[in-house]
N, C-alpha and C positions, 0 to 999 in steps of 0.2 A: 561259609562252609557247609557241606551237606551234613546232615544228621549222620552220625556214625552208626554202624551196623554190628550187632553182636548175634552170632550164630550159636546155637546149642546143637551140638552132635553126639552121636552115641549109638550103641547097637540098640536093638529093640528091647522095649520093657524095662529100661533102666530109670524111668521116671522123668525123662524130658518134659513132656506136657505138664506134669505136675508142678515142676520148677518153672517152667514158662508162666503158668498162671499164678503161682507165688509171686513171681517178679512183677508182672503187670497188675497183680491184685484183681483180677478178674478170672472167670472160669470160661476162657475163650476156647482153648483146645478141649477136645474130648478126651476124658481121662478113662482108661478102661484097662484091666489087668490083662490085655491080650497083646501078645507082640504083633506090631504092624498096624495097630489101629489108626495112627495118625498118617494117612496115606498122602495128604498134600502139606505144603508147607504153610504153617500158620505164623502170622506176623503181627505185632503190635507195637505201639510206642510204650518205651519204659523210661523210667528216670530214677535216679538215686543220687542224693545230696546234690540236686540242683543240675545234674548232668543228664542230658537227654541223649537217648538212643533208640534205634530200631531194634527190636529183639525177633530173631526167627526161630522158631520152633521147626526143625527139620522132620521131614516125612520119616515114618517108620520103614523098616525094610523087612519084606514078609519072608518067613523062615521057610525052608523046604524048596527053595528054588536052586536050580542047578548054577546060577550065575550070582549066588548070593554074595560071594567075594567081590565080584565086579561091581554089584551096586552099591556095597559098603565103600568102593573106592570112588564110585561116581559121587555119592553124598559127600564125602570126605573132600573131594576136589571142588565142589560147589562151593563149600563153606570156605575153604582156602582161598579161592578166588573173589568171593563176593563180600566176605566179613572183613571188619577191621579188627576184631577180637573174637576168638573162638573158645567157647566154654566145652569141654569134653566131659561128658558125664560117664561115669561107670557105677557098678552097683556092688557095694561091700558085701552083700549076702551072698553073691555068686562068686565073689573072689575074682581074682584077674583071668580073663579068658583070653584064648587065642583071637577072637574077633577084637578084643580091645587092643591087643598088641598090633592087630592089622591097621586098625584106625591110627593109633599113635605112631607107627611108622610113617604114614602118609603125612600126617600132622607135624611130625618132628622135622620133616623136611621142608614144612612152609615157611614163607618169609612173613608169618603173622603171628601176634602173640596168641599163645594157647594156655588155657588155665585148666587144670585137671580138678574135677569136683567128684568126689565119691559118694554117691547118693544112698539112702536107706540107712545112714549111720543114726539110728533113732535113739541108741542110748550109748552111755560111756563105754561099755565093753565093745560095742560095735565100732566105735570111734578108734579104737586101739589097733583095729584090723585092717587099717589103710596101708600099712608099710609095704605090703607087696607091690603097691602101685608105684613106689619109686622107681621100680626097675623099669618103667615106660620112659624114663628119661625127660619127662615134661615138668619137672620141678616139684615144689612141694604140693602133694594133694590136700584137697580142702574137705574135710569130712562134712557133710550136710545131710539134712533130712527134709525133702520135699514135703512130705506129709505134715511135718510138724513145724517146718520154717527155720529150724535152728540151723546156724551157720552160714545163712544166705548172707547176713550183713556183710561178714568177713570176705565172702566170695564177690559180692558187688563192690565192695572198697577196691578189691584187686582188678575188677574189671575197669573202674573208672580211672584208675591209676594207668591202664594200658590203652585207654581211648586216645585216638590222635587228638592234639591239642589244636585249639582254633587259632588261627593267625589272622594278623591284620591284613586286609586287603583294601586298595582304593575302591571307593564307592562306585559301582557300575550304574551309569545312568540310563543304560538300555533297558528295555522291557524284555524281560526274561520268560520264554514260554516253552512248554514242552509239549509233545505229542505222546500220547499213551493209548494203548489198545492191545486187544490180544493179538497173538502173532498172525502175520499175513493179511493185515486189514489195510495195508499200503502205507504205512507211516513214513518209510523212507523214500517211497515214490512221491508222496506229498512234499517231502523235505526238497527232493530234487526239482519238482515242478514249481515250488515257490521260488527257489534260488535261481531257476533257469539253467542250471548246470549240474553235472554229475558229481556232487562232492561226497555223496554217501552212496555206498553200494546198493544196488536195488536187484532184489532176487525174488523168485516166486517160492523158494525155500524158506520155511518158517525158521526164524532165529538167526538169519545171515549177519545182521548187525551185532557187533561184539560190544562195543563200548558206546556210552552215552556221548555224542559227539556234538560240541558246542559250536555253533556256525553264526557269525555276526553278518547283518545285512543292514542296509538303509533303504527305506521306502522314498516314494517321491517327494514327500513332505520334509525329508531330512531326519525322520525319528529312526533311531537305531535299535534294533532288535538282537536279541540273542536267541537262538532257536537251538533247543536241546532235544536230539532225537534219542528216545529211549532204545535200549539195546536189547535184543535177543540173546541167546546163549550162543555160545561157540561150540560148533560140532567138533569136538576133540576125540577122536577114536570113536569108540562105542558108548556115547553118552544117551542113555535110554530116554524115551519120549517123557517119562514122568519128571525128569529134571527139568524140562522146559518150562515148567511152572516156577521155577526159580528166577526166571527173568523178571518177576514183578520186584525184586531187589532193586535192580536198576531203575525200574519205574519209580519206586519210592525215593530213590536218590535224585531223580530228575525232578520229581514233584517237589522235594524239599528245596530245590535251587530255582524254582519258578514262580512267577506272580501269576501266570495264567496257564491253564492247562487244557489243550485240546484232546477231548476224548474222541477218538477216531473209531467209526463203526463202520462194517462192511456192508453197503446197501444189498449187494448181491446175495448175502447169506441171512441178513436180517439181525434181530437182536438174540443173543444166547446169553446163558447165565453168566458166563465169564466176563461179558461185557459190564454186568452190573458190579462185580467185584472191583474191576479196574476203575470205573467211574467212582465207586465209593472211596477208593484211595484218595482222590483229589478232593472230594466233598470233605472228608474227616480231616484232611490237612489245611483246610480253610482256604483254598485256593479259588481264584477266578476260574470259571469252567464254561467252555464252548463246546457243543456237541458238532462234530464234523463228520457227516455221511459221505464216506468217500465211495468211489466206482458207481456214482449215480448214472453214469453213461450206460451201464450194462443193465439197468431196470427197463422193462417194458412199462410204459406210461399210459394212463388215462387223464381225464382232467382232476380226479382226486387222489392221484398216487402220492404226491408230497404231502398233502394233508392227513392221508391215512398214516403215513410213516411217522409223521409227527406226532399224531395221536398215539401211536404205539410208544414212542419215545416217552412221552409225558405219562402214560399208564404204567410203564415199566420202570421209569426213574422218577417217581413222585417227589423224592427228596431233592431233586435238582430241577424243580420248575422253574428256578430263576435263570437257568443257562439257556442262552440262545442256540438255535440250530440252524446250520448252513449246509447246503447239499452241494457236493463238488465232485470233481473228477480229476484225479491226479494225470490221467492219461491226456484228456482232451483240455484240461486247465479251466474246466467250467467253474466259474464263481471262485475261483482261487484269488482273484485280485481283490475281492471283498474281505479277505482274511485280515490283512494289515489293519484295517481301519476298525474292524471288529474287535481284534485284540486290543487295539489302542484304548478303545471306549471302554472295554470290560476292566482293562487296568486302571483307568481313571477312576472308575466306579468302585473298584476293590480298595483304592486309597483314598478316597475322598472322606472329609470330615465335615460334620455339620454342627453348628454353633447350638449351644445349650439351650438359648432362649427359643430358637426355631423349633427345636425338638420338643420343648415343652408345650408350644403351642399345638404340635400334632398330638402329643399325648393328651392334652385336654380335650381337643375335638374327639380323639378316639374313644375316651371314657365317656362322653357325652352320647356319642353314637351308639356305643355298646356299653352298658353299665358293667362294671366289674363283677365277677362271679360271686355267689355265696356258697361256701364250703363248710359243711358240718355246722352251719348256724353262725359262721363267721365270714363276714365279707372281706375280699380283698381291698385294700386301700393303696392307691398309688400316689406318690409325692412328687417325684422329681425323676429326670431322665438325664443322662450325660454321656458323651461318646468318650471312652477311655483309650481307644487305639484304632488304628486302620490295619487294612492287610490281614485279615478282613474287618470291615467295619463292625465295632464291638461296643456294646452300650450296657451301662449299668443303670437298672431302674430300682429306685429306693421305694420300699413297699413296707406295710406294717408286719408282714410275715411271708418270707420267701416260699414256705410250702403252700400257700394259698394260690400262687401264681400257676395255674394248670397249664399244660402244654397247649391246649386249644386257644387259651386267651393270649399266651406268648405268641403263637402263631397268628392270631388276629393283630396284634402289634406289630409284628414284623411285616404283614401284609400293608398296614396303614403306612409304614415307613416307606414301602416299595411304591406305592401310590402316589406318595408326595415326592419321593426323590428317585433319581434314576440309579438303582443298584442292579440293573441287569447284568448278569453273569457273576455277581458276587454273592456269597453267603453273607447272612447278618445273624450275628451272635447278641442275644440278650441275657445278661446275668443279673438276677435278682438279689437285692441286699436289704436286710433290715435296716430301716431308720434308727439311727440311735438318738 
């Protein structure tokens, strides 16, 4: 089951970003006492009492625009369509406003659980001022304080109660992979070209695909694949360009359900900042990753064109140096036949397990090759390594003091594992623990 999504919505300056940061326990969103400061949707993975969920901090709405009410409606509609649970934030200090009522009217008609939270209730007197918000018809309002963190436990308890429950499913033996990328890089065209038939709508209009469409197929070797095409936004009425950024919510859902992620780049437009954000989602989720450079037929080439483009990818995506790169064309089907075998190889690498005895031989050779560092007069000592999980391969290394395992030496150990074993396409996680 895909990780459920919780969206935080509300009018400007009610404290959505502060509450978002409290829940994920990091200062990810920019917090500023200015309406409309959060222009983009920010997301992170949150958890409460063992329940995992994706948390969306919806973008603020700029005041003073003629289409203010229309943008409120667009934001609420996105939350209604994409989220499993919606947290509606109001402000006790400004009391109930017409804009609150506008948002509530839309959410009230939604077939989604809505939890009303009244923020900035920093003291007992303010917590008594929430009764006006009952008139919104969204149930009991939860008084909270984003700045102090009070009331958030009760709010998250209610969120967890309303999250969709996981269901038992028969184990799928197919290799699940998804295609992610910014709009109009040709994801749907690649799907159709790989399948050899038009099962997914192809259009030059960004955001044509509405839903993540699972499609099964079998290659020549008999291996079954499940292909998930991440969706763009549906153009319903006048939905403004800023809302296109919310298509990442569906990409997150597809990544959650995938073993391997194909990061699709547009060869004709090169690499842009949005590509880095999109690729970062797959890396942070610990999925196997392949770079697919589409529209390669549109590029004028010389003897070094492919090498130069590959160097740009390695420079711009240094954290994904393990990901293979393939240059394809959905239009001419150039090199598309290579993709199934590459996906299979990355899937195998992503799920492989290494025996502890072999791992510790590698560890011993690595420490002989490069002695452990000396940090503030204290030397790191490594004793033992074992693999604790796969998908992605995750290793625990027992040391005298985890604080002494510097990032650079961890990186060195990961590189030694890659030199010894085939982990192409797969991230590797190393977790230090003190030997007891």
